[in-house]
N, C-alpha and C positions, 0 to 999 in steps of 0.2 A: 735423355735430353743434352745436349753440349751446346759448347760454347768453343769456338775457335776467332783470333786474331787473324787477319790477312797478313801473310805470310811475308818476309821483306824479298824472299827473293823466288823469282816462278817455281813451279812444281813439272813445269812440261811448255814444249811448244807446241801448242796449236796445230789443225793439218792447214790452217789458212796462215800460218807464221807469227800468229800474235800470241804474247808471252799468259800464259795460264798458272792462275795462283787457287786453289783448290781451296773453297771453305767447306760449306757442311752439306749432306746428304741426306735424304731420307728415301722409302723404297721405291717412291713413286717421282722424285726428280733429285738433281743435283743445284748446286749454288757455285759458282767460282766468278773470278775477278780475271778478265782479259784486258791486257794494254798493248799497245803499239805505240812505238816511238813516235818523236817528231820526225812532219814530213814523210811516213812510212806507210806503204801500201802494202795491205794484206794480199795473198793469190785466193782466187774465188774457189768458191766449195759448195757444195751441198749435201745435205746430209741424207741417208737411205732413209730412218727410221723415228729419228729425234725430231722434235720441235723446242724453239728456245726462244725468249723473253727478255731482252736486253736492256739494263735501264744504265744511260749514261752518267758518268759523276765526275767525269774532265776532258778538260780538251776539246776540241770540234776536230769535225771530219765530214764525210760524207761515207753514206751508204747506198750500196746496189743491190737491188733485189729482182729477181726474174721467180714471177710463180710456175708453180707446175701448168698452168695454162696457158702460159708464154708472156702475161704481163709485166712486165717492167716498170722501175721506177729509180729514180735517185732521190735519194734524202737529205737533207743537211742535219747533221747530229752534233748535240753539244751537251754539257752538261745538265742535266732536268729531260731530256727526251727519251722516250720508251717507243722502243720497235719491236715486234714481232716477226718470227722466223719458221713458218709453218713446213712440215715436213714436207722434203722437197721443193724446196727453195733455192734457190742459188742466191748467194752472197758474196760482196767484197767491200772490204772497207779502206777509207784511207786518213789519216792524218795530218790535217792542213794548220799549220802558223807552228811556235814556238815549244807546246807543251806535248806528254804526251793525249795520246786519243784512251779513256780507259773505261771498261762499261762492268757492272755486274749482271751476271746471267742465270737464269734458271734453264736446268736442261731437263725436259722432261719425255720418255724417262730418262732414268742417267745413262750415260754416254756408255754405249757398251762395249768400244773398242774397235779391236783393227776393223777395219775394212768401212765404218763407218760415214767418213766423209770421202765425196767423189769430188774429184779435180772438174772444174769448170773455166769455160773461157769468159771474161770479167770484161766490164768496159777500159780497165787501167791495167798498166806493167806492173806486175809486183816487186817489190823492193828487199821483200824477205824471202826464208829460206822456209819451207812447210816442216811440221810435227810430223809424226807417226800419224797416217791416216785412220 
């Protein structure tokens, strides 16, 4: 059993360019806080082996997703909205307004490290730099 407070500073920059604060993990999954600054747009990526569940806790924006079968959608997101990112789904975020867009996400299985994220073409021009893939 463990407890952890949200770190004041990011632990790492995600492959999509969002700031990541690592929370807790168990053998089958991890929890992290993601933040994209006001007006910023992430890079589009997809994951090779993991799936994620995101719950937005602040700000507002949009998330584009393209499933492995080619289905695409853009959803409006804000605090209180939850979104899934199945394995092989390309996605991109953009923050709209004067507040950062922030979410808590569960990654299953835990992030395996280098080579997990693959760059994709998304609908928007990114405004951030990527972290390690």
